[in-house]
PyMOL Python script that loads the backbone (N, CA, C, O; Angstrom):
from pymol import cmd

cmd.read_pdbstr("""\
ATOM      1  N   MET A   1      45.501-111.179  37.396  1.00  0.00           N
ATOM      2  CA  MET A   1      45.205-110.651  36.105  1.00  0.00           C
ATOM      3  C   MET A   1      43.936-109.799  36.214  1.00  0.00           C
ATOM      4  O   MET A   1      42.921-110.225  36.765  1.00  0.00           O
ATOM      5  N   THR A   2      44.028-108.590  35.674  1.00  0.00           N
ATOM      6  CA  THR A   2      42.872-107.693  35.770  1.00  0.00           C
ATOM      7  C   THR A   2      42.184-107.597  34.423  1.00  0.00           C
ATOM      8  O   THR A   2      42.818-107.702  33.373  1.00  0.00           O
ATOM      9  N   ASP A   3      40.914-107.401  34.468  1.00  0.00           N
ATOM     10  CA  ASP A   3      40.117-107.243  33.255  1.00  0.00           C
ATOM     11  C   ASP A   3      40.132-105.777  32.853  1.00  0.00           C
ATOM     12  O   ASP A   3      39.727-104.921  33.639  1.00  0.00           O
ATOM     13  N   ARG A   4      40.602-105.465  31.621  1.00  0.00           N
ATOM     14  CA  ARG A   4      40.702-104.075  31.166  1.00  0.00           C
ATOM     15  C   ARG A   4      39.570-103.738  30.187  1.00  0.00           C
ATOM     16  O   ARG A   4      39.794-102.994  29.232  1.00  0.00           O
ATOM     17  N   SER A   5      38.395-104.253  30.399  1.00  0.00           N
ATOM     18  CA  SER A   5      37.265-103.918  29.538  1.00  0.00           C
ATOM     19  C   SER A   5      36.847-102.467  29.809  1.00  0.00           C
ATOM     20  O   SER A   5      37.169-101.928  30.868  1.00  0.00           O
ATOM     21  N   PRO A   6      36.148-101.836  28.885  1.00  0.00           N
ATOM     22  CA  PRO A   6      35.774-100.423  29.062  1.00  0.00           C
ATOM     23  C   PRO A   6      34.969-100.155  30.326  1.00  0.00           C
ATOM     24  O   PRO A   6      35.008 -99.047  30.862  1.00  0.00           O
ATOM     25  N   GLU A   7      34.240-101.158  30.806  1.00  0.00           N
ATOM     26  CA  GLU A   7      33.434-100.947  32.006  1.00  0.00           C
ATOM     27  C   GLU A   7      34.295-100.784  33.257  1.00  0.00           C
ATOM     28  O   GLU A   7      33.841-100.191  34.236  1.00  0.00           O
ATOM     29  N   THR A   8      35.531-101.299  33.246  1.00  0.00           N
ATOM     30  CA  THR A   8      36.370-101.222  34.440  1.00  0.00           C
ATOM     31  C   THR A   8      37.225 -99.959  34.465  1.00  0.00           C
ATOM     32  O   THR A   8      37.789 -99.619  35.505  1.00  0.00           O
ATOM     33  N   LYS A   9      37.332 -99.251  33.325  1.00  0.00           N
ATOM     34  CA  LYS A   9      38.114 -98.019  33.315  1.00  0.00           C
ATOM     35  C   LYS A   9      37.312 -96.917  33.984  1.00  0.00           C
ATOM     36  O   LYS A   9      36.086 -96.879  33.872  1.00  0.00           O
ATOM     37  N   PRO A  10      37.990 -96.032  34.671  1.00  0.00           N
ATOM     38  CA  PRO A  10      37.271 -94.907  35.283  1.00  0.00           C
ATOM     39  C   PRO A  10      36.654 -94.009  34.201  1.00  0.00           C
ATOM     40  O   PRO A  10      37.149 -93.928  33.077  1.00  0.00           O
ATOM     41  N   PHE A  11      35.579 -93.353  34.569  1.00  0.00           N
ATOM     42  CA  PHE A  11      34.862 -92.512  33.623  1.00  0.00           C
ATOM     43  C   PHE A  11      35.750 -91.403  33.059  1.00  0.00           C
ATOM     44  O   PHE A  11      35.684 -91.108  31.866  1.00  0.00           O
ATOM     45  N   GLY A  12      36.567 -90.795  33.892  1.00  0.00           N
ATOM     46  CA  GLY A  12      37.461 -89.726  33.431  1.00  0.00           C
ATOM     47  C   GLY A  12      38.442 -90.213  32.377  1.00  0.00           C
ATOM     48  O   GLY A  12      38.735 -89.504  31.415  1.00  0.00           O
ATOM     49  N   ARG A  13      38.942 -91.418  32.561  1.00  0.00           N
ATOM     50  CA  ARG A  13      39.891 -91.998  31.598  1.00  0.00           C
ATOM     51  C   ARG A  13      39.208 -92.265  30.260  1.00  0.00           C
ATOM     52  O   ARG A  13      39.776 -91.979  29.206  1.00  0.00           O
ATOM     53  N   ARG A  14      37.988 -92.816  30.297  1.00  0.00           N
ATOM     54  CA  ARG A  14      37.241 -93.081  29.068  1.00  0.00           C
ATOM     55  C   ARG A  14      36.898 -91.781  28.352  1.00  0.00           C
ATOM     56  O   ARG A  14      36.941 -91.726  27.123  1.00  0.00           O
ATOM     57  N   LEU A  15      36.560 -90.745  29.093  1.00  0.00           N
ATOM     58  CA  LEU A  15      36.241 -89.449  28.505  1.00  0.00           C
ATOM     59  C   LEU A  15      37.474 -88.834  27.848  1.00  0.00           C
ATOM     60  O   LEU A  15      37.377 -88.247  26.770  1.00  0.00           O
ATOM     61  N   LEU A  16      38.634 -88.967  28.493  1.00  0.00           N
ATOM     62  CA  LEU A  16      39.877 -88.463  27.930  1.00  0.00           C
ATOM     63  C   LEU A  16      40.230 -89.203  26.644  1.00  0.00           C
ATOM     64  O   LEU A  16      40.631 -88.577  25.662  1.00  0.00           O
ATOM     65  N   GLU A  17      40.085 -90.517  26.637  1.00  0.00           N
ATOM     66  CA  GLU A  17      40.371 -91.296  25.425  1.00  0.00           C
ATOM     67  C   GLU A  17      39.432 -90.914  24.282  1.00  0.00           C
ATOM     68  O   GLU A  17      39.853 -90.845  23.127  1.00  0.00           O
ATOM     69  N   LEU A  18      38.184 -90.670  24.597  1.00  0.00           N
ATOM     70  CA  LEU A  18      37.227 -90.251  23.585  1.00  0.00           C
ATOM     71  C   LEU A  18      37.604 -88.887  23.004  1.00  0.00           C
ATOM     72  O   LEU A  18      37.562 -88.697  21.789  1.00  0.00           O
ATOM     73  N   ALA A  19      37.969 -87.944  23.862  1.00  0.00           N
ATOM     74  CA  ALA A  19      38.359 -86.611  23.401  1.00  0.00           C
ATOM     75  C   ALA A  19      39.610 -86.664  22.529  1.00  0.00           C
ATOM     76  O   ALA A  19      39.681 -85.982  21.507  1.00  0.00           O
ATOM     77  N   VAL A  20      40.589 -87.463  22.922  1.00  0.00           N
ATOM     78  CA  VAL A  20      41.819 -87.584  22.137  1.00  0.00           C
ATOM     79  C   VAL A  20      41.523 -88.200  20.777  1.00  0.00           C
ATOM     80  O   VAL A  20      42.035 -87.733  19.759  1.00  0.00           O
ATOM     81  N   SER A  21      40.703 -89.243  20.751  1.00  0.00           N
ATOM     82  CA  SER A  21      40.396 -89.878  19.466  1.00  0.00           C
ATOM     83  C   SER A  21      39.628 -88.933  18.551  1.00  0.00           C
ATOM     84  O   SER A  21      39.865 -88.932  17.343  1.00  0.00           O
ATOM     85  N   ILE A  22      38.721 -88.135  19.086  1.00  0.00           N
ATOM     86  CA  ILE A  22      37.992 -87.158  18.271  1.00  0.00           C
ATOM     87  C   ILE A  22      38.951 -86.109  17.714  1.00  0.00           C
ATOM     88  O   ILE A  22      38.865 -85.753  16.539  1.00  0.00           O
ATOM     89  N   CYS A  23      39.856 -85.616  18.540  1.00  0.00           N
ATOM     90  CA  CYS A  23      40.817 -84.610  18.076  1.00  0.00           C
ATOM     91  C   CYS A  23      41.742 -85.172  17.002  1.00  0.00           C
ATOM     92  O   CYS A  23      42.015 -84.501  16.007  1.00  0.00           O
ATOM     93  N   VAL A  24      42.218 -86.379  17.192  1.00  0.00           N
ATOM     94  CA  VAL A  24      43.125 -86.985  16.218  1.00  0.00           C
ATOM     95  C   VAL A  24      42.396 -87.234  14.895  1.00  0.00           C
ATOM     96  O   VAL A  24      42.930 -86.926  13.830  1.00  0.00           O
ATOM     97  N   LEU A  25      41.196 -87.782  14.953  1.00  0.00           N
ATOM     98  CA  LEU A  25      40.447 -88.052  13.727  1.00  0.00           C
ATOM     99  C   LEU A  25      40.074 -86.759  13.002  1.00  0.00           C
ATOM    100  O   LEU A  25      40.090 -86.715  11.772  1.00  0.00           O
ATOM    101  N   THR A  26      39.743 -85.727  13.739  1.00  0.00           N
ATOM    102  CA  THR A  26      39.428 -84.442  13.111  1.00  0.00           C
ATOM    103  C   THR A  26      40.652 -83.879  12.417  1.00  0.00           C
ATOM    104  O   THR A  26      40.560 -83.408  11.284  1.00  0.00           O
ATOM    105  N   LEU A  27      41.794 -83.921  13.080  1.00  0.00           N
ATOM    106  CA  LEU A  27      43.028 -83.416  12.482  1.00  0.00           C
ATOM    107  C   LEU A  27      43.394 -84.199  11.222  1.00  0.00           C
ATOM    108  O   LEU A  27      43.757 -83.608  10.205  1.00  0.00           O
ATOM    109  N   VAL A  28      43.300 -85.515  11.287  1.00  0.00           N
ATOM    110  CA  VAL A  28      43.620 -86.345  10.123  1.00  0.00           C
ATOM    111  C   VAL A  28      42.651 -86.054   8.976  1.00  0.00           C
ATOM    112  O   VAL A  28      43.069 -85.960   7.822  1.00  0.00           O
ATOM    113  N   SER A  29      41.367 -85.911   9.283  1.00  0.00           N
ATOM    114  CA  SER A  29      40.379 -85.628   8.241  1.00  0.00           C
ATOM    115  C   SER A  29      40.643 -84.290   7.566  1.00  0.00           C
ATOM    116  O   SER A  29      40.531 -84.184   6.344  1.00  0.00           O
ATOM    117  N   VAL A  30      40.988 -83.278   8.330  1.00  0.00           N
ATOM    118  CA  VAL A  30      41.252 -81.958   7.764  1.00  0.00           C
ATOM    119  C   VAL A  30      42.511 -81.990   6.903  1.00  0.00           C
ATOM    120  O   VAL A  30      42.521 -81.444   5.800  1.00  0.00           O
ATOM    121  N   VAL A  31      43.563 -82.621   7.394  1.00  0.00           N
ATOM    122  CA  VAL A  31      44.820 -82.671   6.645  1.00  0.00           C
ATOM    123  C   VAL A  31      44.628 -83.450   5.344  1.00  0.00           C
ATOM    124  O   VAL A  31      45.084 -83.007   4.290  1.00  0.00           O
ATOM    125  N   VAL A  32      43.969 -84.588   5.404  1.00  0.00           N
ATOM    126  CA  VAL A  32      43.753 -85.393   4.201  1.00  0.00           C
ATOM    127  C   VAL A  32      42.808 -84.670   3.247  1.00  0.00           C
ATOM    128  O   VAL A  32      43.040 -84.664   2.038  1.00  0.00           O
ATOM    129  N   GLY A  33      41.754 -84.066   3.768  1.00  0.00           N
ATOM    130  CA  GLY A  33      40.792 -83.368   2.919  1.00  0.00           C
ATOM    131  C   GLY A  33      41.404 -82.181   2.204  1.00  0.00           C
ATOM    132  O   GLY A  33      41.325 -82.082   0.980  1.00  0.00           O
ATOM    133  N   TYR A  34      42.017 -81.273   2.963  1.00  0.00           N
ATOM    134  CA  TYR A  34      42.621 -80.107   2.334  1.00  0.00           C
ATOM    135  C   TYR A  34      43.862 -80.491   1.541  1.00  0.00           C
ATOM    136  O   TYR A  34      44.156 -79.869   0.521  1.00  0.00           O
ATOM    137  N   GLY A  35      44.586 -81.494   1.988  1.00  0.00           N
ATOM    138  CA  GLY A  35      45.761 -81.940   1.247  1.00  0.00           C
ATOM    139  C   GLY A  35      45.382 -82.484  -0.116  1.00  0.00           C
ATOM    140  O   GLY A  35      46.063 -82.206  -1.104  1.00  0.00           O
ATOM    141  N   GLY A  36      44.300 -83.258  -0.186  1.00  0.00           N
ATOM    142  CA  GLY A  36      43.835 -83.779  -1.469  1.00  0.00           C
ATOM    143  C   GLY A  36      43.346 -82.674  -2.384  1.00  0.00           C
ATOM    144  O   GLY A  36      43.623 -82.684  -3.583  1.00  0.00           O
ATOM    145  N   GLY A  37      42.618 -81.717  -1.818  1.00  0.00           N
ATOM    146  CA  GLY A  37      42.146 -80.585  -2.610  1.00  0.00           C
ATOM    147  C   GLY A  37      43.307 -79.743  -3.115  1.00  0.00           C
ATOM    148  O   GLY A  37      43.295 -79.281  -4.256  1.00  0.00           O
ATOM    149  N   LEU A  38      44.307 -79.544  -2.269  1.00  0.00           N
ATOM    150  CA  LEU A  38      45.479 -78.780  -2.670  1.00  0.00           C
ATOM    151  C   LEU A  38      46.256 -79.510  -3.765  1.00  0.00           C
ATOM    152  O   LEU A  38      46.754 -78.885  -4.702  1.00  0.00           O
ATOM    153  N   LEU A  39      46.356 -80.815  -3.644  1.00  0.00           N
ATOM    154  CA  LEU A  39      47.040 -81.599  -4.662  1.00  0.00           C
ATOM    155  C   LEU A  39      46.321 -81.513  -6.010  1.00  0.00           C
ATOM    156  O   LEU A  39      46.967 -81.370  -7.048  1.00  0.00           O
ATOM    157  N   LEU A  40      44.992 -81.597  -5.997  1.00  0.00           N
ATOM    158  CA  LEU A  40      44.240 -81.461  -7.244  1.00  0.00           C
ATOM    159  C   LEU A  40      44.397 -80.065  -7.835  1.00  0.00           C
ATOM    160  O   LEU A  40      44.546 -79.914  -9.048  1.00  0.00           O
ATOM    161  N   TYR A  41      44.364 -79.046  -6.980  1.00  0.00           N
ATOM    162  CA  TYR A  41      44.519 -77.667  -7.457  1.00  0.00           C
ATOM    163  C   TYR A  41      45.894 -77.464  -8.091  1.00  0.00           C
ATOM    164  O   TYR A  41      46.007 -76.866  -9.162  1.00  0.00           O
ATOM    165  N   LEU A  42      46.933 -77.961  -7.432  1.00  0.00           N
ATOM    166  CA  LEU A  42      48.282 -77.790  -7.961  1.00  0.00           C
ATOM    167  C   LEU A  42      48.485 -78.558  -9.266  1.00  0.00           C
ATOM    168  O   LEU A  42      49.127 -78.055 -10.188  1.00  0.00           O
ATOM    169  N   SER A  43      47.948 -79.755  -9.345  1.00  0.00           N
ATOM    170  CA  SER A  43      48.112 -80.525 -10.575  1.00  0.00           C
ATOM    171  C   SER A  43      47.377 -79.859 -11.739  1.00  0.00           C
ATOM    172  O   SER A  43      47.840 -79.920 -12.878  1.00  0.00           O
ATOM    173  N   ALA A  44      46.248 -79.230 -11.464  1.00  0.00           N
ATOM    174  CA  ALA A  44      45.524 -78.529 -12.529  1.00  0.00           C
ATOM    175  C   ALA A  44      46.218 -77.227 -12.898  1.00  0.00           C
ATOM    176  O   ALA A  44      46.227 -76.840 -14.066  1.00  0.00           O
ATOM    177  N   ALA A  45      46.797 -76.548 -11.918  1.00  0.00           N
ATOM    178  CA  ALA A  45      47.425 -75.253 -12.184  1.00  0.00           C
ATOM    179  C   ALA A  45      48.787 -75.399 -12.853  1.00  0.00           C
ATOM    180  O   ALA A  45      49.178 -74.554 -13.658  1.00  0.00           O
ATOM    181  N   LEU A  46      49.504 -76.455 -12.526  1.00  0.00           N
ATOM    182  CA  LEU A  46      50.867 -76.578 -13.032  1.00  0.00           C
ATOM    183  C   LEU A  46      50.960 -77.144 -14.439  1.00  0.00           C
ATOM    184  O   LEU A  46      52.015 -77.065 -15.068  1.00  0.00           O
ATOM    185  N   GLY A  47      49.916 -77.688 -14.921  1.00  0.00           N
ATOM    186  CA  GLY A  47      50.019 -78.126 -16.304  1.00  0.00           C
ATOM    187  C   GLY A  47      49.327 -79.404 -16.604  1.00  0.00           C
ATOM    188  O   GLY A  47      48.339 -79.787 -15.977  1.00  0.00           O
ATOM    189  N   GLY A  48      49.871 -80.040 -17.568  1.00  0.00           N
ATOM    190  CA  GLY A  48      49.217 -81.208 -18.097  1.00  0.00           C
ATOM    191  C   GLY A  48      48.417 -80.781 -19.316  1.00  0.00           C
ATOM    192  O   GLY A  48      48.190 -79.590 -19.529  1.00  0.00           O
ATOM    193  N   PRO A  49      47.996 -81.733 -20.103  1.00  0.00           N
ATOM    194  CA  PRO A  49      47.260 -81.375 -21.308  1.00  0.00           C
ATOM    195  C   PRO A  49      45.884 -80.813 -20.970  1.00  0.00           C
ATOM    196  O   PRO A  49      45.230 -81.258 -20.027  1.00  0.00           O
ATOM    197  N   ASP A  50      45.464 -79.840 -21.744  1.00  0.00           N
ATOM    198  CA  ASP A  50      44.124 -79.279 -21.611  1.00  0.00           C
ATOM    199  C   ASP A  50      43.337 -79.757 -22.821  1.00  0.00           C
ATOM    200  O   ASP A  50      43.446 -79.172 -23.899  1.00  0.00           O
ATOM    201  N   PRO A  51      42.542 -80.816 -22.657  1.00  0.00           N
ATOM    202  CA  PRO A  51      41.918 -81.446 -23.820  1.00  0.00           C
ATOM    203  C   PRO A  51      40.997 -80.487 -24.574  1.00  0.00           C
ATOM    204  O   PRO A  51      40.342 -79.626 -23.986  1.00  0.00           O
ATOM    205  N   GLU A  52      40.972 -80.663 -25.874  1.00  0.00           N
ATOM    206  CA  GLU A  52      40.109 -79.875 -26.740  1.00  0.00           C
ATOM    207  C   GLU A  52      39.160 -80.805 -27.479  1.00  0.00           C
ATOM    208  O   GLU A  52      39.429 -81.995 -27.644  1.00  0.00           O
ATOM    209  N   THR A  53      38.058 -80.243 -27.912  1.00  0.00           N
ATOM    210  CA  THR A  53      37.109 -81.012 -28.717  1.00  0.00           C
ATOM    211  C   THR A  53      37.576 -81.007 -30.161  1.00  0.00           C
ATOM    212  O   THR A  53      38.584 -80.384 -30.497  1.00  0.00           O
ATOM    213  N   ALA A  54      36.836 -81.708 -31.015  1.00  0.00           N
ATOM    214  CA  ALA A  54      37.226 -81.813 -32.418  1.00  0.00           C
ATOM    215  C   ALA A  54      37.219 -80.458 -33.122  1.00  0.00           C
ATOM    216  O   ALA A  54      37.989 -80.243 -34.057  1.00  0.00           O
ATOM    217  N   ASP A  55      36.349 -79.534 -32.677  1.00  0.00           N
ATOM    218  CA  ASP A  55      36.302 -78.229 -33.325  1.00  0.00           C
ATOM    219  C   ASP A  55      37.137 -77.171 -32.610  1.00  0.00           C
ATOM    220  O   ASP A  55      37.011 -75.987 -32.922  1.00  0.00           O
ATOM    221  N   GLY A  56      37.974 -77.560 -31.674  1.00  0.00           N
ATOM    222  CA  GLY A  56      38.938 -76.655 -31.071  1.00  0.00           C
ATOM    223  C   GLY A  56      38.524 -76.010 -29.765  1.00  0.00           C
ATOM    224  O   GLY A  56      39.328 -75.292 -29.170  1.00  0.00           O
ATOM    225  N   ASP A  57      37.292 -76.233 -29.283  1.00  0.00           N
ATOM    226  CA  ASP A  57      36.872 -75.673 -27.991  1.00  0.00           C
ATOM    227  C   ASP A  57      37.531 -76.462 -26.866  1.00  0.00           C
ATOM    228  O   ASP A  57      37.826 -77.649 -27.010  1.00  0.00           O
ATOM    229  N   LEU A  58      37.756 -75.782 -25.745  1.00  0.00           N
ATOM    230  CA  LEU A  58      38.270 -76.491 -24.578  1.00  0.00           C
ATOM    231  C   LEU A  58      37.179 -77.405 -24.030  1.00  0.00           C
ATOM    232  O   LEU A  58      36.021 -77.002 -23.916  1.00  0.00           O
ATOM    233  N   LEU A  59      37.549 -78.622 -23.697  1.00  0.00           N
ATOM    234  CA  LEU A  59      36.577 -79.599 -23.222  1.00  0.00           C
ATOM    235  C   LEU A  59      35.925 -79.151 -21.924  1.00  0.00           C
ATOM    236  O   LEU A  59      34.730 -79.371 -21.728  1.00  0.00           O
ATOM    237  N   ARG A  60      36.695 -78.519 -21.025  1.00  0.00           N
ATOM    238  CA  ARG A  60      36.099 -78.110 -19.742  1.00  0.00           C
ATOM    239  C   ARG A  60      35.039 -77.041 -19.939  1.00  0.00           C
ATOM    240  O   ARG A  60      34.040 -77.025 -19.220  1.00  0.00           O
ATOM    241  N   ASP A  61      35.240 -76.137 -20.910  1.00  0.00           N
ATOM    242  CA  ASP A  61      34.212 -75.127 -21.187  1.00  0.00           C
ATOM    243  C   ASP A  61      32.976 -75.773 -21.790  1.00  0.00           C
ATOM    244  O   ASP A  61      31.850 -75.403 -21.457  1.00  0.00           O
ATOM    245  N   ARG A  62      33.185 -76.736 -22.673  1.00  0.00           N
ATOM    246  CA  ARG A  62      32.060 -77.421 -23.294  1.00  0.00           C
ATOM    247  C   ARG A  62      31.261 -78.189 -22.250  1.00  0.00           C
ATOM    248  O   ARG A  62      30.031 -78.205 -22.304  1.00  0.00           O
ATOM    249  N   LEU A  63      31.947 -78.832 -21.294  1.00  0.00           N
ATOM    250  CA  LEU A  63      31.245 -79.596 -20.258  1.00  0.00           C
ATOM    251  C   LEU A  63      30.479 -78.686 -19.310  1.00  0.00           C
ATOM    252  O   LEU A  63      29.415 -79.064 -18.819  1.00  0.00           O
ATOM    253  N   LEU A  64      31.002 -77.495 -19.045  1.00  0.00           N
ATOM    254  CA  LEU A  64      30.279 -76.557 -18.189  1.00  0.00           C
ATOM    255  C   LEU A  64      29.002 -76.063 -18.857  1.00  0.00           C
ATOM    256  O   LEU A  64      28.016 -75.786 -18.173  1.00  0.00           O
ATOM    257  N   ASP A  65      29.005 -75.948 -20.180  1.00  0.00           N
ATOM    258  CA  ASP A  65      27.827 -75.488 -20.917  1.00  0.00           C
ATOM    259  C   ASP A  65      26.833 -76.601 -21.213  1.00  0.00           C
ATOM    260  O   ASP A  65      25.719 -76.329 -21.662  1.00  0.00           O
ATOM    261  N   TRP A  66      27.212 -77.837 -20.973  1.00  0.00           N
ATOM    262  CA  TRP A  66      26.396 -78.998 -21.344  1.00  0.00           C
ATOM    263  C   TRP A  66      24.982 -78.952 -20.776  1.00  0.00           C
ATOM    264  O   TRP A  66      24.041 -79.145 -21.545  1.00  0.00           O
ATOM    265  N   PRO A  67      24.765 -78.710 -19.475  1.00  0.00           N
ATOM    266  CA  PRO A  67      23.388 -78.714 -18.971  1.00  0.00           C
ATOM    267  C   PRO A  67      22.531 -77.617 -19.608  1.00  0.00           C
ATOM    268  O   PRO A  67      21.360 -77.846 -19.913  1.00  0.00           O
ATOM    269  N   GLU A  68      23.097 -76.447 -19.807  1.00  0.00           N
ATOM    270  CA  GLU A  68      22.329 -75.348 -20.387  1.00  0.00           C
ATOM    271  C   GLU A  68      21.933 -75.644 -21.830  1.00  0.00           C
ATOM    272  O   GLU A  68      20.814 -75.336 -22.241  1.00  0.00           O
ATOM    273  N   ARG A  69      22.838 -76.237 -22.596  1.00  0.00           N
ATOM    274  CA  ARG A  69      22.554 -76.526 -23.997  1.00  0.00           C
ATOM    275  C   ARG A  69      21.498 -77.611 -24.142  1.00  0.00           C
ATOM    276  O   ARG A  69      20.787 -77.644 -25.146  1.00  0.00           O
ATOM    277  N   ASN A  70      21.383 -78.486 -23.177  1.00  0.00           N
ATOM    278  CA  ASN A  70      20.450 -79.606 -23.283  1.00  0.00           C
ATOM    279  C   ASN A  70      19.188 -79.423 -22.438  1.00  0.00           C
ATOM    280  O   ASN A  70      18.411 -80.363 -22.270  1.00  0.00           O
ATOM    281  N   ARG A  71      18.986 -78.235 -21.915  1.00  0.00           N
ATOM    282  CA  ARG A  71      17.842 -78.009 -21.028  1.00  0.00           C
ATOM    283  C   ARG A  71      16.510 -78.315 -21.734  1.00  0.00           C
ATOM    284  O   ARG A  71      15.643 -78.962 -21.145  1.00  0.00           O
ATOM    285  N   GLU A  72      16.336 -77.869 -22.966  1.00  0.00           N
ATOM    286  CA  GLU A  72      15.082 -78.119 -23.684  1.00  0.00           C
ATOM    287  C   GLU A  72      14.880 -79.611 -23.926  1.00  0.00           C
ATOM    288  O   GLU A  72      13.761 -80.113 -23.826  1.00  0.00           O
ATOM    289  N   PHE A  73      15.954 -80.314 -24.241  1.00  0.00           N
ATOM    290  CA  PHE A  73      15.860 -81.754 -24.454  1.00  0.00           C
ATOM    291  C   PHE A  73      15.448 -82.455 -23.164  1.00  0.00           C
ATOM    292  O   PHE A  73      14.648 -83.390 -23.194  1.00  0.00           O
ATOM    293  N   MET A  74      15.990 -82.008 -22.033  1.00  0.00           N
ATOM    294  CA  MET A  74      15.642 -82.624 -20.755  1.00  0.00           C
ATOM    295  C   MET A  74      14.207 -82.301 -20.371  1.00  0.00           C
ATOM    296  O   MET A  74      13.529 -83.136 -19.773  1.00  0.00           O
ATOM    297  N   ARG A  75      13.735 -81.114 -20.701  1.00  0.00           N
ATOM    298  CA  ARG A  75      12.348 -80.751 -20.386  1.00  0.00           C
ATOM    299  C   ARG A  75      11.350 -81.554 -21.213  1.00  0.00           C
ATOM    300  O   ARG A  75      10.207 -81.742 -20.796  1.00  0.00           O
ATOM    301  N   ALA A  76      11.770 -82.024 -22.370  1.00  0.00           N
ATOM    302  CA  ALA A  76      10.901 -82.830 -23.225  1.00  0.00           C
ATOM    303  C   ALA A  76      10.985 -84.308 -22.855  1.00  0.00           C
ATOM    304  O   ALA A  76      10.540 -85.162 -23.622  1.00  0.00           O
ATOM    305  N   ASN A  77      11.542 -84.615 -21.704  1.00  0.00           N
ATOM    306  CA  ASN A  77      11.670 -85.993 -21.211  1.00  0.00           C
ATOM    307  C   ASN A  77      12.465 -86.878 -22.153  1.00  0.00           C
ATOM    308  O   ASN A  77      12.217 -88.082 -22.230  1.00  0.00           O
ATOM    309  N   GLY A  78      13.412 -86.301 -22.866  1.00  0.00           N
ATOM    310  CA  GLY A  78      14.293 -87.083 -23.718  1.00  0.00           C
ATOM    311  C   GLY A  78      13.753 -87.364 -25.097  1.00  0.00           C
ATOM    312  O   GLY A  78      14.366 -88.118 -25.854  1.00  0.00           O
ATOM    313  N   TYR A  79      12.618 -86.778 -25.449  1.00  0.00           N
ATOM    314  CA  TYR A  79      12.073 -86.974 -26.793  1.00  0.00           C
ATOM    315  C   TYR A  79      12.576 -85.865 -27.694  1.00  0.00           C
ATOM    316  O   TYR A  79      12.689 -84.715 -27.269  1.00  0.00           O
ATOM    317  N   GLY A  80      12.869 -86.197 -28.903  1.00  0.00           N
ATOM    318  CA  GLY A  80      13.340 -85.209 -29.856  1.00  0.00           C
ATOM    319  C   GLY A  80      14.782 -85.497 -30.244  1.00  0.00           C
ATOM    320  O   GLY A  80      15.312 -86.575 -29.977  1.00  0.00           O
ATOM    321  N   GLU A  81      15.397 -84.523 -30.872  1.00  0.00           N
ATOM    322  CA  GLU A  81      16.761 -84.676 -31.340  1.00  0.00           C
ATOM    323  C   GLU A  81      17.731 -84.200 -30.267  1.00  0.00           C
ATOM    324  O   GLU A  81      17.600 -83.096 -29.738  1.00  0.00           O
ATOM    325  N   LEU A  82      18.700 -85.042 -29.958  1.00  0.00           N
ATOM    326  CA  LEU A  82      19.691 -84.719 -28.933  1.00  0.00           C
ATOM    327  C   LEU A  82      20.643 -83.667 -29.465  1.00  0.00           C
ATOM    328  O   LEU A  82      21.193 -83.835 -30.553  1.00  0.00           O
ATOM    329  N   PRO A  83      20.853 -82.577 -28.720  1.00  0.00           N
ATOM    330  CA  PRO A  83      21.805 -81.551 -29.157  1.00  0.00           C
ATOM    331  C   PRO A  83      23.234 -82.102 -29.197  1.00  0.00           C
ATOM    332  O   PRO A  83      23.477 -83.267 -28.883  1.00  0.00           O
ATOM    333  N   LEU A  84      24.145 -81.257 -29.579  1.00  0.00           N
ATOM    334  CA  LEU A  84      25.546 -81.661 -29.690  1.00  0.00           C
ATOM    335  C   LEU A  84      26.046 -82.301 -28.400  1.00  0.00           C
ATOM    336  O   LEU A  84      25.692 -81.883 -27.297  1.00  0.00           O
ATOM    337  N   ARG A  85      26.854 -83.296 -28.565  1.00  0.00           N
ATOM    338  CA  ARG A  85      27.494 -83.921 -27.402  1.00  0.00           C
ATOM    339  C   ARG A  85      28.657 -83.054 -26.976  1.00  0.00           C
ATOM    340  O   ARG A  85      29.150 -82.253 -27.770  1.00  0.00           O
ATOM    341  N   PRO A  86      29.112 -83.197 -25.733  1.00  0.00           N
ATOM    342  CA  PRO A  86      30.260 -82.372 -25.313  1.00  0.00           C
ATOM    343  C   PRO A  86      31.478 -82.791 -26.051  1.00  0.00           C
ATOM    344  O   PRO A  86      32.551 -82.223 -25.845  1.00  0.00           O
TER     345      PRO A  86
END
""", "prot")
cmd.dss("prot")
cmd.show_as("cartoon", "prot")
cmd.util.cbc("prot")
cmd.orient("prot")
């Protein structure tokens, strides 16, 4: 019976295994990363409800404007009257 611990494998074999594992993990990471981004893009582009606020503005536009509208409130360290919520 032979011991197959990493110390007994030849250096070339260990280097090859390391290179293969790096290539496989990189490929899986890229496919999963771009695949998830593509899935989110397609789900947003193909439809679904586009939520609106009570006064009819699109919620995504209101959320994008949120930091700018509250900049003065944030500069005052939270003291004063809070501007409109998104």
